[in-house]
N, C-alpha and C positions, 0 to 999 in steps of 0.2 A: 918399726912402724908396718906398719901393715900396705900388704901390696890393693888390697881391698881401701884400705883409709887413704892410700898416695892418691888413685885413681875418685874417687869417692870426690877426694878436694879438689883435685886437675878438674872436673867433672863439671859442683858447686864454681871455682874463678872460671870455666871458660864456659859457662852457662852465663853469667855476669855480667861480662866483656859483653858478649856476643848480641845482651839488652841494651845496653850502652849504647854501643860499636852502630846499633841497628837503630841506636831510636837520634844519633849525630845527622841518619844521611837524611839533605838535600828531600821533600815533600818530593812524586812524580806525577802527580796521579791528575788526568788534560781533560778531563772528560772525557765527552763524547768527540773532540778532536783527536781520541785516540785512537778512532774505528780507522779516521784515513791516513792519511801519508803530511798531516801537515803537521802532527806530531813531533816527526822527524826533521820536520824540515828547518829548527833553529836550537835543536838540542846540540849538546856536546859535551860530552864527562872534564870536566877542567881533574887537571891531575891531582892535586889534594885529592877528591872525587876517586882517583882508582888507585891511594894509592889507601882510603877510606874503605875502597871496597876489600883492598888486595889482606887486611888486614883484621876484617869481618871473614870472608873467605879461612883463613888460619885458623882461627878462633873456631869458628864452624866446625870446623876438620875436627881441632881439635876436642871439641862437644861429638864428636860424632861418634871416633877412634877411643874414647873413652867410655863410648856407652857400651863400642861392643865389647869391647875390654873384660867393660866390667859383668856384662853378661857372660862371657866363653870363661871368665873363673867363676864364677859364683855355680856355676852348669852344674 
């Protein structure tokens, strides 16, 4: 298996998981209430949402690193 094939596969898999995880997030649009401090009054992240954020950041990080590696290898 060539190294470029590995990074292509890693990039595609991480992109698909990133899309899926972003779609699983709850919407946070507050409309005009987001202008002032009223939107932060009753909002708090639950532990499941914090875990979902961490997993999403992990897969996005893999995607970015694989993109850089492919750019470096194919240079």
